[in-house]
Gaussian input, Z-matrix of N, CA and C with variables (Angstrom, degrees):
# hf/3-21g

backbone

0 1
 N
 C     1     B1
 C     2     B2     1     A1
 N     3     B3     2     A2     1     D1
 C     4     B4     3     A3     2     D2
 C     5     B5     4     A4     3     D3
 N     6     B6     5     A5     4     D4
 C     7     B7     6     A6     5     D5
 C     8     B8     7     A7     6     D6
 N     9     B9     8     A8     7     D7
 C    10    B10     9     A9     8     D8
 C    11    B11    10    A10     9     D9
 N    12    B12    11    A11    10    D10
 C    13    B13    12    A12    11    D11
 C    14    B14    13    A13    12    D12
 N    15    B15    14    A14    13    D13
 C    16    B16    15    A15    14    D14
 C    17    B17    16    A16    15    D15
 N    18    B18    17    A17    16    D16
 C    19    B19    18    A18    17    D17
 C    20    B20    19    A19    18    D18
 N    21    B21    20    A20    19    D19
 C    22    B22    21    A21    20    D20
 C    23    B23    22    A22    21    D21
 N    24    B24    23    A23    22    D22
 C    25    B25    24    A24    23    D23
 C    26    B26    25    A25    24    D24
 N    27    B27    26    A26    25    D25
 C    28    B28    27    A27    26    D26
 C    29    B29    28    A28    27    D27
 N    30    B30    29    A29    28    D28
 C    31    B31    30    A30    29    D29
 C    32    B32    31    A31    30    D30
 N    33    B33    32    A32    31    D31
 C    34    B34    33    A33    32    D32
 C    35    B35    34    A34    33    D33
 N    36    B36    35    A35    34    D34
 C    37    B37    36    A36    35    D35
 C    38    B38    37    A37    36    D36
 N    39    B39    38    A38    37    D37
 C    40    B40    39    A39    38    D38
 C    41    B41    40    A40    39    D39
 N    42    B42    41    A41    40    D40
 C    43    B43    42    A42    41    D41
 C    44    B44    43    A43    42    D42
 N    45    B45    44    A44    43    D43
 C    46    B46    45    A45    44    D44
 C    47    B47    46    A46    45    D45
 N    48    B48    47    A47    46    D46
 C    49    B49    48    A48    47    D47
 C    50    B50    49    A49    48    D48
 N    51    B51    50    A50    49    D49
 C    52    B52    51    A51    50    D50
 C    53    B53    52    A52    51    D51
 N    54    B54    53    A53    52    D52
 C    55    B55    54    A54    53    D53
 C    56    B56    55    A55    54    D54
 N    57    B57    56    A56    55    D55
 C    58    B58    57    A57    56    D56
 C    59    B59    58    A58    57    D57
 N    60    B60    59    A59    58    D58
 C    61    B61    60    A60    59    D59
 C    62    B62    61    A61    60    D60
 N    63    B63    62    A62    61    D61
 C    64    B64    63    A63    62    D62
 C    65    B65    64    A64    63    D63
 N    66    B66    65    A65    64    D64
 C    67    B67    66    A66    65    D65
 C    68    B68    67    A67    66    D66
 N    69    B69    68    A68    67    D67
 C    70    B70    69    A69    68    D68
 C    71    B71    70    A70    69    D69
 N    72    B72    71    A71    70    D70
 C    73    B73    72    A72    71    D71
 C    74    B74    73    A73    72    D72
 N    75    B75    74    A74    73    D73
 C    76    B76    75    A75    74    D74
 C    77    B77    76    A76    75    D75
 N    78    B78    77    A77    76    D76
 C    79    B79    78    A78    77    D77
 C    80    B80    79    A79    78    D78
 N    81    B81    80    A80    79    D79
 C    82    B82    81    A81    80    D80
 C    83    B83    82    A82    81    D81
 N    84    B84    83    A83    82    D82
 C    85    B85    84    A84    83    D83
 C    86    B86    85    A85    84    D84
 N    87    B87    86    A86    85    D85
 C    88    B88    87    A87    86    D86
 C    89    B89    88    A88    87    D87
 N    90    B90    89    A89    88    D88
 C    91    B91    90    A90    89    D89
 C    92    B92    91    A91    90    D90
 N    93    B93    92    A92    91    D91
 C    94    B94    93    A93    92    D92
 C    95    B95    94    A94    93    D93
 N    96    B96    95    A95    94    D94
 C    97    B97    96    A96    95    D95
 C    98    B98    97    A97    96    D96
 N    99    B99    98    A98    97    D97
 C   100   B100    99    A99    98    D98
 C   101   B101   100   A100    99    D99
 N   102   B102   101   A101   100   D100
 C   103   B103   102   A102   101   D101
 C   104   B104   103   A103   102   D102
 N   105   B105   104   A104   103   D103
 C   106   B106   105   A105   104   D104
 C   107   B107   106   A106   105   D105
 N   108   B108   107   A107   106   D106
 C   109   B109   108   A108   107   D107
 C   110   B110   109   A109   108   D108
 N   111   B111   110   A110   109   D109
 C   112   B112   111   A111   110   D110
 C   113   B113   112   A112   111   D111
 N   114   B114   113   A113   112   D112
 C   115   B115   114   A114   113   D113
 C   116   B116   115   A115   114   D114
 N   117   B117   116   A116   115   D115
 C   118   B118   117   A117   116   D116
 C   119   B119   118   A118   117   D117
 N   120   B120   119   A119   118   D118
 C   121   B121   120   A120   119   D119
 C   122   B122   121   A121   120   D120
 N   123   B123   122   A122   121   D121
 C   124   B124   123   A123   122   D122
 C   125   B125   124   A124   123   D123
 N   126   B126   125   A125   124   D124
 C   127   B127   126   A126   125   D125
 C   128   B128   127   A127   126   D126
 N   129   B129   128   A128   127   D127
 C   130   B130   129   A129   128   D128
 C   131   B131   130   A130   129   D129
 N   132   B132   131   A131   130   D130
 C   133   B133   132   A132   131   D131
 C   134   B134   133   A133   132   D132
 N   135   B135   134   A134   133   D133
 C   136   B136   135   A135   134   D134
 C   137   B137   136   A136   135   D135
 N   138   B138   137   A137   136   D136
 C   139   B139   138   A138   137   D137
 C   140   B140   139   A139   138   D138
 N   141   B141   140   A140   139   D139
 C   142   B142   141   A141   140   D140
 C   143   B143   142   A142   141   D141
 N   144   B144   143   A143   142   D142
 C   145   B145   144   A144   143   D143
 C   146   B146   145   A145   144   D144
 N   147   B147   146   A146   145   D145
 C   148   B148   147   A147   146   D146
 C   149   B149   148   A148   147   D147
 N   150   B150   149   A149   148   D148
 C   151   B151   150   A150   149   D149
 C   152   B152   151   A151   150   D150
 N   153   B153   152   A152   151   D151
 C   154   B154   153   A153   152   D152
 C   155   B155   154   A154   153   D153
 N   156   B156   155   A155   154   D154
 C   157   B157   156   A156   155   D155
 C   158   B158   157   A157   156   D156
 N   159   B159   158   A158   157   D157
 C   160   B160   159   A159   158   D158
 C   161   B161   160   A160   159   D159
 N   162   B162   161   A161   160   D160
 C   163   B163   162   A162   161   D161
 C   164   B164   163   A163   162   D162
 N   165   B165   164   A164   163   D163
 C   166   B166   165   A165   164   D164
 C   167   B167   166   A166   165   D165
 N   168   B168   167   A167   166   D166
 C   169   B169   168   A168   167   D167
 C   170   B170   169   A169   168   D168
 N   171   B171   170   A170   169   D169
 C   172   B172   171   A171   170   D170
 C   173   B173   172   A172   171   D171
 N   174   B174   173   A173   172   D172
 C   175   B175   174   A174   173   D173
 C   176   B176   175   A175   174   D174
 N   177   B177   176   A176   175   D175
 C   178   B178   177   A177   176   D176
 C   179   B179   178   A178   177   D177
 N   180   B180   179   A179   178   D178
 C   181   B181   180   A180   179   D179
 C   182   B182   181   A181   180   D180
 N   183   B183   182   A182   181   D181
 C   184   B184   183   A183   182   D182
 C   185   B185   184   A184   183   D183
 N   186   B186   185   A185   184   D184
 C   187   B187   186   A186   185   D185
 C   188   B188   187   A187   186   D186
 N   189   B189   188   A188   187   D187
 C   190   B190   189   A189   188   D188
 C   191   B191   190   A190   189   D189
 N   192   B192   191   A191   190   D190
 C   193   B193   192   A192   191   D191
 C   194   B194   193   A193   192   D192
 N   195   B195   194   A194   193   D193
 C   196   B196   195   A195   194   D194
 C   197   B197   196   A196   195   D195
 N   198   B198   197   A197   196   D196
 C   199   B199   198   A198   197   D197
 C   200   B200   199   A199   198   D198
 N   201   B201   200   A200   199   D199
 C   202   B202   201   A201   200   D200
 C   203   B203   202   A202   201   D201
 N   204   B204   203   A203   202   D202
 C   205   B205   204   A204   203   D203
 C   206   B206   205   A205   204   D204
 N   207   B207   206   A206   205   D205
 C   208   B208   207   A207   206   D206
 C   209   B209   208   A208   207   D207
 N   210   B210   209   A209   208   D208
 C   211   B211   210   A210   209   D209
 C   212   B212   211   A211   210   D210
 N   213   B213   212   A212   211   D211
 C   214   B214   213   A213   212   D212
 C   215   B215   214   A214   213   D213
 N   216   B216   215   A215   214   D214
 C   217   B217   216   A216   215   D215
 C   218   B218   217   A217   216   D216
 N   219   B219   218   A218   217   D217
 C   220   B220   219   A219   218   D218
 C   221   B221   220   A220   219   D219
 N   222   B222   221   A221   220   D220
 C   223   B223   222   A222   221   D221
 C   224   B224   223   A223   222   D222
 N   225   B225   224   A224   223   D223
 C   226   B226   225   A225   224   D224
 C   227   B227   226   A226   225   D225
 N   228   B228   227   A227   226   D226
 C   229   B229   228   A228   227   D227
 C   230   B230   229   A229   228   D228
 N   231   B231   230   A230   229   D229
 C   232   B232   231   A231   230   D230
 C   233   B233   232   A232   231   D231
 N   234   B234   233   A233   232   D232
 C   235   B235   234   A234   233   D233
 C   236   B236   235   A235   234   D234
 N   237   B237   236   A236   235   D235
 C   238   B238   237   A237   236   D236
 C   239   B239   238   A238   237   D237
 N   240   B240   239   A239   238   D238
 C   241   B241   240   A240   239   D239
 C   242   B242   241   A241   240   D240
 N   243   B243   242   A242   241   D241
 C   244   B244   243   A243   242   D242
 C   245   B245   244   A244   243   D243
 N   246   B246   245   A245   244   D244
 C   247   B247   246   A246   245   D245
 C   248   B248   247   A247   246   D246
 N   249   B249   248   A248   247   D247
 C   250   B250   249   A249   248   D248
 C   251   B251   250   A250   249   D249
 N   252   B252   251   A251   250   D250
 C   253   B253   252   A252   251   D251
 C   254   B254   253   A253   252   D252
 N   255   B255   254   A254   253   D253
 C   256   B256   255   A255   254   D254
 C   257   B257   256   A256   255   D255
 N   258   B258   257   A257   256   D256
 C   259   B259   258   A258   257   D257
 C   260   B260   259   A259   258   D258
 N   261   B261   260   A260   259   D259
 C   262   B262   261   A261   260   D260
 C   263   B263   262   A262   261   D261
 N   264   B264   263   A263   262   D262
 C   265   B265   264   A264   263   D263
 C   266   B266   265   A265   264   D264
 N   267   B267   266   A266   265   D265
 C   268   B268   267   A267   266   D266
 C   269   B269   268   A268   267   D267
 N   270   B270   269   A269   268   D268
 C   271   B271   270   A270   269   D269
 C   272   B272   271   A271   270   D270
 N   273   B273   272   A272   271   D271
 C   274   B274   273   A273   272   D272
 C   275   B275   274   A274   273   D273
 N   276   B276   275   A275   274   D274
 C   277   B277   276   A276   275   D275
 C   278   B278   277   A277   276   D276
 N   279   B279   278   A278   277   D277
 C   280   B280   279   A279   278   D278
 C   281   B281   280   A280   279   D279
 N   282   B282   281   A281   280   D280
 C   283   B283   282   A282   281   D281
 C   284   B284   283   A283   282   D282
 N   285   B285   284   A284   283   D283
 C   286   B286   285   A285   284   D284
 C   287   B287   286   A286   285   D285
 N   288   B288   287   A287   286   D286
 C   289   B289   288   A288   287   D287
 C   290   B290   289   A289   288   D288
 N   291   B291   290   A290   289   D289
 C   292   B292   291   A291   290   D290
 C   293   B293   292   A292   291   D291
 N   294   B294   293   A293   292   D292
 C   295   B295   294   A294   293   D293
 C   296   B296   295   A295   294   D294
 N   297   B297   296   A296   295   D295
 C   298   B298   297   A297   296   D296
 C   299   B299   298   A298   297   D297
 N   300   B300   299   A299   298   D298
 C   301   B301   300   A300   299   D299
 C   302   B302   301   A301   300   D300
 N   303   B303   302   A302   301   D301
 C   304   B304   303   A303   302   D302
 C   305   B305   304   A304   303   D303
 N   306   B306   305   A305   304   D304
 C   307   B307   306   A306   305   D305
 C   308   B308   307   A307   306   D306
 N   309   B309   308   A308   307   D307
 C   310   B310   309   A309   308   D308
 C   311   B311   310   A310   309   D309
 N   312   B312   311   A311   310   D310
 C   313   B313   312   A312   311   D311
 C   314   B314   313   A313   312   D312
 N   315   B315   314   A314   313   D313
 C   316   B316   315   A315   314   D314
 C   317   B317   316   A316   315   D315
 N   318   B318   317   A317   316   D316
 C   319   B319   318   A318   317   D317
 C   320   B320   319   A319   318   D318
 N   321   B321   320   A320   319   D319
 C   322   B322   321   A321   320   D320
 C   323   B323   322   A322   321   D321
 N   324   B324   323   A323   322   D322
 C   325   B325   324   A324   323   D323
 C   326   B326   325   A325   324   D324
 N   327   B327   326   A326   325   D325
 C   328   B328   327   A327   326   D326
 C   329   B329   328   A328   327   D327
 N   330   B330   329   A329   328   D328
 C   331   B331   330   A330   329   D329
 C   332   B332   331   A331   330   D330
 N   333   B333   332   A332   331   D331
 C   334   B334   333   A333   332   D332
 C   335   B335   334   A334   333   D333
 N   336   B336   335   A335   334   D334
 C   337   B337   336   A336   335   D335
 C   338   B338   337   A337   336   D336

   B1=1.4395
   B2=1.5278
   B3=1.3066
   B4=1.4657
   B5=1.5294
   B6=1.3181
   B7=1.4584
   B8=1.5267
   B9=1.3322
   B10=1.4747
   B11=1.5214
   B12=1.3136
   B13=1.4663
   B14=1.5286
   B15=1.3402
   B16=1.4627
   B17=1.5321
   B18=1.3335
   B19=1.4654
   B20=1.5175
   B21=1.3191
   B22=1.4659
   B23=1.5271
   B24=1.3078
   B25=1.4621
   B26=1.5304
   B27=1.3190
   B28=1.4606
   B29=1.5311
   B30=1.3258
   B31=1.4676
   B32=1.5257
   B33=1.3231
   B34=1.4692
   B35=1.5236
   B36=1.3168
   B37=1.4691
   B38=1.5274
   B39=1.3264
   B40=1.4650
   B41=1.5251
   B42=1.3232
   B43=1.4642
   B44=1.5213
   B45=1.3185
   B46=1.4679
   B47=1.5190
   B48=1.3177
   B49=1.4626
   B50=1.5197
   B51=1.3179
   B52=1.4605
   B53=1.5186
   B54=1.3315
   B55=1.4650
   B56=1.5209
   B57=1.3202
   B58=1.4612
   B59=1.5319
   B60=1.3176
   B61=1.4662
   B62=1.5116
   B63=1.3320
   B64=1.4610
   B65=1.5210
   B66=1.3315
   B67=1.4697
   B68=1.5275
   B69=1.3252
   B70=1.4658
   B71=1.5202
   B72=1.3241
   B73=1.4586
   B74=1.5170
   B75=1.3354
   B76=1.4666
   B77=1.5232
   B78=1.3179
   B79=1.4605
   B80=1.5253
   B81=1.3229
   B82=1.4639
   B83=1.5174
   B84=1.3226
   B85=1.4613
   B86=1.5250
   B87=1.3337
   B88=1.4654
   B89=1.5217
   B90=1.3189
   B91=1.4589
   B92=1.5266
   B93=1.3257
   B94=1.4571
   B95=1.5223
   B96=1.3521
   B97=1.4537
   B98=1.5253
   B99=1.3206
   B100=1.4620
   B101=1.5227
   B102=1.3059
   B103=1.4664
   B104=1.5213
   B105=1.3171
   B106=1.4655
   B107=1.5253
   B108=1.3237
   B109=1.4729
   B110=1.5266
   B111=1.3086
   B112=1.4680
   B113=1.5276
   B114=1.3347
   B115=1.4640
   B116=1.5339
   B117=1.3233
   B118=1.4704
   B119=1.5256
   B120=1.3158
   B121=1.4625
   B122=1.5190
   B123=1.3403
   B124=1.4643
   B125=1.5295
   B126=1.3051
   B127=1.4584
   B128=1.5327
   B129=1.2989
   B130=1.4641
   B131=1.5294
   B132=1.3117
   B133=1.4661
   B134=1.5312
   B135=1.3247
   B136=1.4602
   B137=1.5285
   B138=1.3216
   B139=1.4656
   B140=1.5245
   B141=1.3202
   B142=1.4699
   B143=1.5248
   B144=1.3236
   B145=1.4662
   B146=1.5342
   B147=1.3275
   B148=1.4688
   B149=1.5268
   B150=1.3278
   B151=1.4659
   B152=1.5299
   B153=1.3274
   B154=1.4711
   B155=1.5242
   B156=1.3129
   B157=1.4617
   B158=1.5327
   B159=1.3156
   B160=1.4647
   B161=1.5325
   B162=1.3452
   B163=1.4731
   B164=1.5258
   B165=1.3369
   B166=1.4637
   B167=1.5303
   B168=1.3386
   B169=1.4626
   B170=1.5121
   B171=1.3246
   B172=1.4666
   B173=1.5185
   B174=1.3259
   B175=1.4616
   B176=1.5271
   B177=1.3265
   B178=1.4653
   B179=1.5246
   B180=1.3285
   B181=1.4693
   B182=1.5220
   B183=1.3270
   B184=1.4630
   B185=1.5174
   B186=1.3266
   B187=1.4598
   B188=1.5206
   B189=1.3144
   B190=1.4582
   B191=1.5140
   B192=1.3324
   B193=1.4531
   B194=1.5208
   B195=1.3187
   B196=1.4514
   B197=1.5235
   B198=1.3252
   B199=1.4613
   B200=1.5331
   B201=1.3074
   B202=1.4668
   B203=1.5267
   B204=1.3217
   B205=1.4698
   B206=1.5295
   B207=1.3170
   B208=1.4627
   B209=1.5202
   B210=1.3163
   B211=1.4587
   B212=1.5269
   B213=1.3393
   B214=1.4711
   B215=1.5158
   B216=1.3051
   B217=1.4573
   B218=1.5217
   B219=1.3128
   B220=1.4676
   B221=1.5249
   B222=1.3187
   B223=1.4666
   B224=1.5226
   B225=1.3140
   B226=1.4614
   B227=1.5254
   B228=1.3346
   B229=1.4562
   B230=1.5316
   B231=1.3340
   B232=1.4684
   B233=1.5182
   B234=1.3412
   B235=1.4566
   B236=1.5246
   B237=1.3194
   B238=1.4621
   B239=1.5153
   B240=1.3214
   B241=1.4728
   B242=1.5219
   B243=1.3228
   B244=1.4618
   B245=1.5249
   B246=1.3250
   B247=1.4584
   B248=1.5270
   B249=1.3247
   B250=1.4561
   B251=1.5196
   B252=1.3264
   B253=1.4590
   B254=1.5228
   B255=1.3233
   B256=1.4634
   B257=1.5235
   B258=1.3261
   B259=1.4623
   B260=1.5256
   B261=1.3401
   B262=1.4560
   B263=1.5271
   B264=1.3222
   B265=1.4632
   B266=1.5276
   B267=1.3271
   B268=1.4674
   B269=1.5254
   B270=1.3146
   B271=1.4722
   B272=1.5221
   B273=1.3249
   B274=1.4611
   B275=1.5218
   B276=1.3389
   B277=1.4583
   B278=1.5133
   B279=1.3248
   B280=1.4661
   B281=1.5266
   B282=1.3237
   B283=1.4545
   B284=1.5227
   B285=1.3274
   B286=1.4665
   B287=1.5245
   B288=1.3370
   B289=1.4611
   B290=1.5209
   B291=1.3203
   B292=1.4572
   B293=1.5250
   B294=1.3216
   B295=1.4604
   B296=1.5230
   B297=1.3228
   B298=1.4604
   B299=1.5171
   B300=1.3055
   B301=1.4537
   B302=1.5211
   B303=1.3200
   B304=1.4739
   B305=1.5218
   B306=1.3320
   B307=1.4615
   B308=1.5103
   B309=1.3096
   B310=1.4637
   B311=1.5198
   B312=1.3254
   B313=1.4558
   B314=1.5197
   B315=1.3316
   B316=1.4548
   B317=1.5225
   B318=1.3326
   B319=1.4474
   B320=1.5206
   B321=1.3218
   B322=1.4553
   B323=1.5281
   B324=1.3323
   B325=1.4503
   B326=1.5326
   B327=1.3250
   B328=1.4650
   B329=1.5344
   B330=1.3344
   B331=1.4583
   B332=1.5186
   B333=1.3093
   B334=1.4729
   B335=1.5246
   B336=1.3394
   B337=1.4741
   B338=1.5084
   A1=107.52
   A2=115.74
   A3=119.23
   A4=111.02
   A5=115.21
   A6=121.83
   A7=110.47
   A8=117.00
   A9=122.52
   A10=110.33
   A11=117.79
   A12=122.52
   A13=110.23
   A14=116.61
   A15=120.26
   A16=110.55
   A17=116.49
   A18=120.74
   A19=111.14
   A20=116.47
   A21=121.16
   A22=110.00
   A23=117.25
   A24=121.53
   A25=110.54
   A26=117.52
   A27=121.12
   A28=110.75
   A29=117.43
   A30=121.18
   A31=110.51
   A32=117.25
   A33=121.15
   A34=110.88
   A35=116.98
   A36=120.60
   A37=110.15
   A38=116.21
   A39=119.88
   A40=110.96
   A41=117.20
   A42=120.97
   A43=111.14
   A44=117.30
   A45=121.38
   A46=110.93
   A47=117.09
   A48=120.62
   A49=110.83
   A50=116.57
   A51=120.70
   A52=110.59
   A53=117.62
   A54=121.96
   A55=111.03
   A56=117.42
   A57=120.79
   A58=110.09
   A59=117.38
   A60=121.14
   A61=111.54
   A62=117.38
   A63=121.66
   A64=110.65
   A65=117.10
   A66=120.75
   A67=110.59
   A68=117.08
   A69=120.42
   A70=110.40
   A71=117.38
   A72=121.28
   A73=110.76
   A74=117.45
   A75=121.37
   A76=111.31
   A77=117.17
   A78=120.50
   A79=109.94
   A80=117.24
   A81=121.08
   A82=110.30
   A83=116.31
   A84=121.00
   A85=110.71
   A86=116.89
   A87=120.21
   A88=110.82
   A89=116.95
   A90=120.11
   A91=110.28
   A92=117.55
   A93=121.07
   A94=111.06
   A95=117.53
   A96=121.12
   A97=110.53
   A98=116.71
   A99=120.28
   A100=110.63
   A101=116.99
   A102=120.32
   A103=110.62
   A104=116.62
   A105=120.58
   A106=111.16
   A107=117.62
   A108=119.86
   A109=110.79
   A110=117.53
   A111=118.98
   A112=111.35
   A113=116.92
   A114=121.11
   A115=112.55
   A116=117.24
   A117=120.65
   A118=109.19
   A119=116.67
   A120=121.02
   A121=112.71
   A122=117.06
   A123=119.13
   A124=108.51
   A125=116.08
   A126=120.77
   A127=111.19
   A128=115.01
   A129=120.91
   A130=109.86
   A131=117.00
   A132=121.59
   A133=110.94
   A134=116.83
   A135=120.59
   A136=111.11
   A137=116.99
   A138=121.11
   A139=110.76
   A140=116.51
   A141=120.71
   A142=109.98
   A143=117.17
   A144=121.07
   A145=110.65
   A146=117.21
   A147=120.88
   A148=110.48
   A149=117.27
   A150=121.31
   A151=111.36
   A152=116.93
   A153=120.77
   A154=111.06
   A155=116.97
   A156=120.43
   A157=111.70
   A158=116.19
   A159=120.27
   A160=112.16
   A161=117.25
   A162=119.76
   A163=112.41
   A164=115.72
   A165=121.09
   A166=111.70
   A167=114.91
   A168=119.44
   A169=111.83
   A170=115.51
   A171=122.39
   A172=109.55
   A173=116.29
   A174=121.73
   A175=110.30
   A176=114.94
   A177=120.03
   A178=111.54
   A179=116.44
   A180=120.97
   A181=108.22
   A182=116.46
   A183=119.84
   A184=109.39
   A185=114.94
   A186=119.96
   A187=109.96
   A188=114.63
   A189=122.51
   A190=106.77
   A191=117.64
   A192=118.73
   A193=112.21
   A194=114.27
   A195=121.83
   A196=108.15
   A197=116.60
   A198=121.40
   A199=109.23
   A200=116.29
   A201=120.86
   A202=111.88
   A203=116.08
   A204=120.04
   A205=113.06
   A206=118.06
   A207=121.64
   A208=111.70
   A209=116.19
   A210=121.68
   A211=110.46
   A212=115.05
   A213=120.82
   A214=109.34
   A215=114.88
   A216=121.13
   A217=107.90
   A218=116.73
   A219=122.06
   A220=105.98
   A221=116.06
   A222=121.23
   A223=109.25
   A224=116.41
   A225=122.04
   A226=107.14
   A227=116.03
   A228=121.20
   A229=109.93
   A230=115.95
   A231=121.64
   A232=108.58
   A233=114.70
   A234=120.82
   A235=107.15
   A236=115.65
   A237=119.70
   A238=109.74
   A239=116.63
   A240=120.67
   A241=111.80
   A242=117.56
   A243=121.76
   A244=110.81
   A245=114.97
   A246=121.60
   A247=107.59
   A248=116.16
   A249=121.77
   A250=110.35
   A251=115.75
   A252=122.41
   A253=106.60
   A254=115.65
   A255=120.75
   A256=108.84
   A257=116.74
   A258=121.72
   A259=108.38
   A260=114.87
   A261=121.39
   A262=108.72
   A263=116.40
   A264=122.53
   A265=109.29
   A266=116.63
   A267=121.71
   A268=113.08
   A269=117.94
   A270=120.54
   A271=112.74
   A272=116.61
   A273=120.53
   A274=113.47
   A275=117.57
   A276=120.60
   A277=113.40
   A278=116.38
   A279=120.23
   A280=110.50
   A281=115.31
   A282=120.69
   A283=108.26
   A284=115.61
   A285=122.03
   A286=110.09
   A287=114.81
   A288=119.50
   A289=109.27
   A290=114.22
   A291=120.93
   A292=107.21
   A293=116.12
   A294=120.14
   A295=109.65
   A296=114.83
   A297=118.96
   A298=108.51
   A299=116.61
   A300=123.40
   A301=107.83
   A302=117.16
   A303=121.19
   A304=111.61
   A305=116.25
   A306=122.25
   A307=106.42
   A308=116.66
   A309=120.40
   A310=108.83
   A311=117.09
   A312=122.17
   A313=112.69
   A314=119.26
   A315=120.92
   A316=111.85
   A317=117.60
   A318=120.94
   A319=112.98
   A320=119.06
   A321=121.39
   A322=112.68
   A323=116.75
   A324=120.13
   A325=113.21
   A326=117.22
   A327=121.03
   A328=110.43
   A329=114.42
   A330=119.05
   A331=108.49
   A332=115.60
   A333=120.24
   A334=109.51
   A335=115.74
   A336=120.85
   A337=111.02
   D1=131.67
   D2=-177.29
   D3=-73.46
   D4=162.16
   D5=-179.59
   D6=-62.40
   D7=-39.22
   D8=178.91
   D9=-64.15
   D10=-44.07
   D11=-179.09
   D12=-63.17
   D13=-40.93
   D14=178.93
   D15=-63.11
   D16=-40.82
   D17=179.97
   D18=-64.29
   D19=-44.08
   D20=179.94
   D21=-65.16
   D22=-42.48
   D23=179.39
   D24=-63.62
   D25=-43.16
   D26=178.74
   D27=-63.30
   D28=-41.14
   D29=178.65
   D30=-64.37
   D31=-40.09
   D32=179.83
   D33=-65.26
   D34=-40.86
   D35=179.26
   D36=-65.94
   D37=-42.70
   D38=178.93
   D39=-63.46
   D40=-42.33
   D41=179.14
   D42=-63.78
   D43=-40.44
   D44=179.25
   D45=-64.65
   D46=-43.35
   D47=179.77
   D48=-64.02
   D49=-40.04
   D50=178.55
   D51=-64.61
   D52=-42.76
   D53=-179.60
   D54=-63.41
   D55=-41.64
   D56=179.26
   D57=-64.69
   D58=-42.57
   D59=177.92
   D60=-62.67
   D61=-41.26
   D62=178.95
   D63=-65.80
   D64=-42.66
   D65=-179.98
   D66=-61.91
   D67=-40.62
   D68=178.93
   D69=-65.37
   D70=-41.34
   D71=178.41
   D72=-65.26
   D73=-42.17
   D74=-179.95
   D75=-64.17
   D76=-41.75
   D77=179.94
   D78=-63.14
   D79=-42.50
   D80=178.02
   D81=-63.75
   D82=-41.13
   D83=179.77
   D84=-62.07
   D85=-42.91
   D86=179.64
   D87=-64.37
   D88=-40.70
   D89=178.00
   D90=-63.00
   D91=-42.04
   D92=179.51
   D93=-64.76
   D94=-39.85
   D95=177.59
   D96=-62.98
   D97=-41.38
   D98=179.93
   D99=-64.85
   D100=-40.33
   D101=177.46
   D102=-67.09
   D103=-39.58
   D104=-178.53
   D105=-63.94
   D106=-44.57
   D107=-177.77
   D108=-67.79
   D109=-28.40
   D110=177.95
   D111=-69.26
   D112=-19.09
   D113=179.37
   D114=-94.53
   D115=-4.75
   D116=179.73
   D117=-65.01
   D118=141.54
   D119=-178.26
   D120=-81.58
   D121=-21.24
   D122=175.83
   D123=-119.24
   D124=154.04
   D125=-177.80
   D126=-85.50
   D127=166.65
   D128=176.10
   D129=-60.21
   D130=-39.65
   D131=179.21
   D132=-61.16
   D133=-42.84
   D134=178.53
   D135=-65.35
   D136=-39.14
   D137=178.88
   D138=-65.33
   D139=-41.67
   D140=178.51
   D141=-62.81
   D142=-43.90
   D143=179.21
   D144=-60.41
   D145=-43.82
   D146=179.52
   D147=-62.83
   D148=-42.34
   D149=-179.64
   D150=-67.33
   D151=-42.75
   D152=179.15
   D153=-62.45
   D154=-42.67
   D155=179.58
   D156=-68.22
   D157=-33.96
   D158=-177.68
   D159=-63.78
   D160=-39.20
   D161=-178.22
   D162=-112.99
   D163=7.24
   D164=179.09
   D165=54.05
   D166=58.74
   D167=-178.85
   D168=-149.28
   D169=-163.15
   D170=-179.78
   D171=-121.42
   D172=134.87
   D173=178.98
   D174=-69.37
   D175=137.68
   D176=177.61
   D177=-117.97
   D178=-16.50
   D179=179.83
   D180=-160.56
   D181=141.43
   D182=177.14
   D183=-147.55
   D184=145.55
   D185=176.60
   D186=-150.32
   D187=162.39
   D188=-179.70
   D189=-107.64
   D190=126.96
   D191=-175.01
   D192=-143.15
   D193=156.25
   D194=177.50
   D195=-89.48
   D196=119.03
   D197=-179.61
   D198=-109.55
   D199=176.70
   D200=178.81
   D201=-59.56
   D202=-32.29
   D203=-177.85
   D204=-98.61
   D205=8.79
   D206=179.10
   D207=120.83
   D208=-173.24
   D209=-177.55
   D210=-73.28
   D211=140.18
   D212=-179.56
   D213=-151.81
   D214=159.15
   D215=172.89
   D216=-92.32
   D217=135.13
   D218=176.19
   D219=-110.92
   D220=111.12
   D221=-174.96
   D222=-115.36
   D223=127.74
   D224=175.64
   D225=-96.11
   D226=122.74
   D227=-174.07
   D228=-123.46
   D229=130.61
   D230=175.22
   D231=-95.26
   D232=129.90
   D233=178.01
   D234=-134.95
   D235=106.14
   D236=-174.63
   D237=65.22
   D238=-123.90
   D239=179.16
   D240=-98.79
   D241=6.53
   D242=-178.14
   D243=-109.38
   D244=154.25
   D245=177.02
   D246=-124.36
   D247=136.10
   D248=-178.51
   D249=-121.69
   D250=143.95
   D251=170.43
   D252=-100.24
   D253=114.96
   D254=-176.26
   D255=-115.69
   D256=125.16
   D257=176.23
   D258=-100.74
   D259=131.03
   D260=-177.98
   D261=-121.71
   D262=128.54
   D263=179.47
   D264=-61.61
   D265=128.89
   D266=-176.00
   D267=-74.06
   D268=-17.56
   D269=-179.87
   D270=-98.68
   D271=-37.18
   D272=-174.94
   D273=-100.59
   D274=-24.54
   D275=-177.70
   D276=80.25
   D277=9.72
   D278=179.96
   D279=-92.22
   D280=152.91
   D281=178.12
   D282=-76.12
   D283=123.83
   D284=179.65
   D285=-85.04
   D286=-44.93
   D287=-179.72
   D288=-155.27
   D289=158.45
   D290=177.77
   D291=-148.16
   D292=120.06
   D293=179.55
   D294=-131.23
   D295=144.54
   D296=177.04
   D297=-73.80
   D298=132.72
   D299=-179.64
   D300=-94.37
   D301=100.25
   D302=-177.57
   D303=-67.54
   D304=-39.01
   D305=176.77
   D306=-127.00
   D307=131.85
   D308=-178.13
   D309=-68.98
   D310=97.50
   D311=-175.04
   D312=-72.02
   D313=-25.44
   D314=-179.64
   D315=-66.21
   D316=-25.32
   D317=-178.46
   D318=-98.05
   D319=6.06
   D320=-177.36
   D321=-65.19
   D322=-24.05
   D323=179.88
   D324=-93.73
   D325=-7.18
   D326=-178.95
   D327=-78.02
   D328=155.46
   D329=174.44
   D330=-69.84
   D331=153.74
   D332=179.21
   D333=-63.65
   D334=140.18
   D335=179.53
   D336=-73.81

């Protein structure tokens, strides 16, 4: 076996091991997220309603995420020509923060339309 072939084979094995480790971590993370949202005191629908009322708009995207201060809903709301990122406390249903999103950061990784 040539030196080049051994190097390529070693790189492929390392990449495969890394991918398997990442997949296991991701699966565990998804399970933990599912368990966490089941413990939230308010529903996603309630969080969306609070965010929409806060900026007088319509939700276009929402997700449940772990923040520095605990679990919260992150709701993206369009109001007129502006878009806001609104964080809603998962236990109280109150708006934690609301900032205007100058550039839609969630789509920065998407291919151009």
